[in-house]
Steps between C-alpha positions, in 0.01 A plus 500: 500500500283576200646709218226758558358593839160531332400380155165648394290362215211694347253301293478689171304234317262616229209269424240520226243778520237429763721269708633609839869588495740713699607714207145634470568663839814685383742235632767579239495868591518422873792260442690768308423752775622262773821430307563873461430570871734222615777640280443858627514376859834329433352157577559338160738209450690223673420471868205734461184496287417375152168592334389266219211447264343156510261314278182368651530431872161324489320740735350731238158502665666667800705733283697692457752294693864508595704266717806574714761226544655351704219613733230332287274800557227564242356848454237677298516872424299779345734792442845649555418577863453126563830423326675769706356350819619149409846632415531708816348255746595159362808545284667765714377421853405130472138550612220331307229739382204304632230710328642412155593140571318222315 
């Protein structure tokens, strides 16, 4: 069994001005929000969920992006409502959020 049930990586890469990057779409803020929500829901830690920042995940043109392991599910998002939906549906109930999937 994996140490974490779900390990979530948010691309928070910041590229030079004018270049596409996830951080231009508030990825760092959404990562911090997801981390806070997971903690408040009591889902943080061993056997549960880990929310991490990542450097470039090489999909910046599709950004912002996050990936959920071990499920290998890639998502995009716009706002906190999208993050809440991914947490509730995928991380809590194990259902992929098809409308946000890349």
